Each structure stands twice: as structure tokens, then as C-alpha cells.
N, C-alpha and C positions, 0 to 999 in steps of 0.2 A: 557463546555459537562455536562449537570445534574449528569450522572452517576458519572463521576470523583469525582464530588466534594460530592457525596453522600458518595461515599469509603473514600476519606480522613475524611470524619464529622465522618464514621462511626470506623475508626481508633481512632480518638480523642478521641471515647466516650471510648473507651479500654480502652486507657492512663487513662481516668480523670476516671473512673468507672471501676475498676478491676474486679467485678464482674459480667461484662458484659464480653464475648465471643461471638467470630465470631460465632458461633456456636447457637446463640439464634438472629443474627442479619441477616434480610431479607429484597431484596431491590423488588420496582416495577418499570416496567419507559411503558409508552404507545408508548416507540418509540422502532418498531420490527428490525431496522436495527442496532441500537446500541446494541439492546441485541443480534444481529444476530452475531457484533462483539466481544461482550465479553464472547462467546459463542464457539469461534474459532480460529484459530492459528494466534497470532498475526502479525507474517511473513508475512500473507497474503493481510494486510493494506501497506497503503504507510507510510510515516512514520511519518507524522502529530495521525493519529488514530494508529498507531503501539508501540509509545510508551506512550499514554493515556490506550490504553486497556491492556497494560499488568503491570502498574501500578494498575488499578482498578483486573485483576488477583491475582496480588501478597495483595492488600491489604482485598480482599475478597473474598468465596466460587461463584464460578462461576454457581453451581450449586443453589445457595442462590436468585439467580435473577430469574424475574418472571414478567410477562407482565399482563398490566390493559390496560382497551380500555380508549381514551380519556376519555372520558366523567363520565368517575368514578377517574378518576386523577385530583385533588383538586389541582392541582399544572397551570392545563391548564384552569379553571378555570380565573385567572389573562389575556391570550389570546385573551377569547372571546368578551371584551369590556363591560365585566359588572359594573353598577353603583355601587358607594357604599352603596344603599343603600339595591340593592340585594343581593349586596355580605356578609353584615353582618347578613342578615339573612338565607344565605347557607348554609343545614347544614355538606353536602357536604366539604364544604370549613373548617369547623368548626371541623369536627368529623371523616373527614374520607368518605370511600365508607361503606355501611353497611357490605359488605362481610370480610373487613377486621378484627371485631371484629367478626366474627363467630367461635364461636366452632369446626363448621365444615369445617374450610379454609384448601381448599387444593394448595395445593403448584406443580406448574409446570404440574398440572394434564387436566387441560381443555384447550379447543378446543383454545384459544387465544393466547395460551403459542406455540402453532406449530409455529413454523418459516421455510418456506420454501424457501429455498436460491434461487430458481427460482426466487418468488413472490420478495424478495429481492433487485434481479436482474433487474428486472422491474419497480420495483419502484426509485432503484435508476437512471437510465438512462431515466425514466420519470420526476423527476424531477432537473434532473444538466446536460439535452441535455444543455439547451444556455448556462451554463458559460462554459459547455466541445468545445461548436464552438467558443466560443472565446479564449479560450485554445488552441487549436489545429491551428489556426490563429496567433495566437500571438508566439507560441511555433515553428511552420514551417519556420516565419519569425526570431525569433531567434534562430535556427541552421543554415538558411543561410546566414546570415550577420556574425555568428562563423566561420564557412568553410570558406565563403570569405576572411577570413584574411589571410591563409594561406594555404598551400595545404604539409605542413610537420607534419603529423601526431603525432610526438613528440612534437614539437612546440604545437602545439593545446591542446595536453593534459596539457603544462605548463602554458598554459595561464590560461585555466580553474582553475587549481588547485591553483591559484593563486587569481583570483575574486572567488573561492570558499576560500581559505584562508583570505583576504581581507573580508568578508562577516562576516564570521567567529569573525576576529580581531575586527570589528565593535560590534557587538553585545556581546560580551563577552571580554572587552576590559581587564580586571582582569585577564586573561590567554591567548593576546596574544602569537601568534606563529611569530619565525623570523627565517631567516637561509635559508638552503637549503630548498627544498623540501623533504617529507618523502616520502615513498612507499604509505603508508595510501593515503595518500592526493592525488596523483598521482591514486592508481586503485580506488578512489571514484569518483574523476575528467573522470575515462573515460568512467567507470560504468554510471555514469551522462547522458554523451556526445551519448552511445550507446542507453542505454533506451530513451533517447530523438528521436535518428531516430527511432527505432523502435517501438515505440508508433503513431508514424505519418505515418510508411511504411506500419506497422501488426496492426491496428486499432481494427478492426474487429475480425480481430484473437486474439489478445490480451482479449478480451470483451468476448468471449466463452471462452477461458480457467479460466478467474477468476471467470464466474459462473459456474466453471463447467462442460462443454460440450466442446465437440470433435471441432476440426478443421476442418472447412465445406469442401464437397468434391470438390469446385469450386475455393479453394485458394489453394495458390503456396508452402502452408506447407502441403499441405495434406498428403503427399508422408512420412511426416516425423512425428517420434513422437518425439512432440515438448512438454515443458511444461515450466513453468515461475518460477526462484530461489528467493531467498531470499531478494534478491537484487532488484527485479522488472528486470532480463533482463532476455527473451526471447530465451531458447538452446534446443537443440537435445539431446534425450537420444541414444546418441551412441553405438556402438557393444560392444564396451570395458569396458561398465559401470562396470561390476567385476573386472576390471583389478586393478591395482597397480600402474597405470598410474595418474596424475595430474587431476585438476579437469576441466580442461580446455579440455584435451583431452580425456575424460570419456564424457563431458558434452560441446559441444563447443557452441560460443555465435552463435547466426542467424544474417546475414548479407545480406540486401535489394540485387538484383540485380542493377546494373543501378544508382548506389547513389554514388555523390562525398566523401562522407565518405568511404565506399567500396574502390574506388581508391586509396584512400589514403593509406589505409594499404593496398594495395597491393604492392604502391610505394614503403612504409616503408620495406618492407620485401623482396623488390626487390635489393632495397641498403643494408637492414642486410647483405643477403647473397652473396653480388658481384656478383647482376646481375643471376638469376638462369634460367634456362628454363622454359617453362609452369609449365608442369607437378610438376617439384622439384620444383618450388615455390607453386603448390597451394597443396602439399603436406607439405610444411613447414606452410603454412600459418593454416592448416586444425588442428593443434596442438592446436589452440585458436580459430580459426574462422569458421564457415560453409555458404559456400557464397551459397546463393540459384540461383539455374540450374548452381553452379561453377566446 
């Protein structure tokens, strides 16, 4: 991400030249999506983007990020296949756009710097539809294969937890984890499994919520007040949101109807609470989950 490189460069310059402060450093990007990320709450984005946006916001003043058109961006020159003979004579490449040295330079006041969230969402959908198609197919196959391993919910979470630990140990061998699983590892595994299932079953609803729209009236979730939490999990705003109950009781996790994961969770609660009747079982399940039409 070019914005992250710029933020790190700005930090380096301030350490090297103490008289340069963040108040005197400004940034321009021709990517409206990047600017939208930087000006938003990092928790809205997936982990890869979230971590980089956080670092950018820590190292820079988000109000100092501005928009410029691609044709006035010197860095964009190299992506257009210019010959070396044309490039060496290009004034924008050597000196930057004219407005950059103007005494009346405006910051974030032009129409170009206006970022419309709907436009951003449309652009993301348009650019990444092929990738999402492949991802959805792979994710569905992965979930089906995963859930076919066992119908024991706790065993399934343990398997996913160990898979994540193995991946982390391979990636960071200097800080390998051993021994029994920790609570945070289990929570991460459970959240990941639920998130994948929700993204497969409530794809359109999640897209609408991320765009700041309401859920469609045709959706099975239309009668519920749903939102996406900081972990990307689809939840319900319950009637007890102002109570002192735990976060799951106040905001239960949405589970799809007639899904093997939902069935496995019901079986888990049925055994855990010694074969409760239907209504008592549903009461216990709703302490953490919200079953559609349940």
C-alpha cells in the first residue's frame, strides 16, 4: 500500500530532521478507496486493511490526506507505459503538478476530495466481483469439508484452533505456541467459523450493512435490527442492549436456518444441558445465538 509507505517515510523524515513536524507534512493520493479507509474507523475493515490503516493513522494526521486526480499524480506516469524519452521531458514527473507549488493551494476543499461512500462501495464491487466469485466458491467448499469432519461442535473448534496455531507457528517460528489451547485461540477459531458461514448465507445483507445501507425488505433478517461487530460477526441488537448482561446476551450472533453448523450448535447445547425440552433449549441457545425463525 503506497499510503503506508508514505506514512513510514514521513515518520523517518521527522526522526531524521527534528525541525520537520507532522503539522508540515501533507499527503496526496489518487485512490479514493484508500482515502476512504484512512478517514474511517479501522474496525470496519478486514484484518489486512485494518492493521495498515491503524498504522497510517498512528503515524500521520488523517486530516492531512488529500485527493488528486490520477493524471496529475507523478507516480501514475510509470503505470501508463511511457517511453524513457517522453518521461525525461515530463514536467509533472520531475516537478509535480502545478497546483502543488501554488501559493493558494487548498487542502481537502476541492470537489475531487469529496468521497461518497456509496461510490466507493460500487467501485469495490465492480473491481473485485471476479475475485469474490472465486472466494465464495472456495469458502463454501472449505466450510463443507470442514463441517464434514465431525458433528461435535467443541471438537470442530479445537481443530480450527490448532490449524490457526500451526499457521501462526509457521509464520512466526520465533514465538511458537505449545501446550493446551488458550481461550483467545478458541474464540478466534469460533469467530472465524461463524463469520465464514454468515458470509456464505447472508452475503447480500452483509454487503448492504458494510455500505451503510439497511437490510432489504426481502431478506430474512428484515424484521431484526442487525449490525456487524468489530470482529466482522453479524449480530442482533437485542431488547436488553442497555442491561448489564454479557455482550452475547445483549447482542446474540445470527445463525442461519437449516445449516449444519446451526444443527451442531443445537446438539452441543442439548447435550450440555442434559437433554432439555425445545423451549428450554432455545432459551439457553439465545444466551449467545439468534436462530432465524427459531
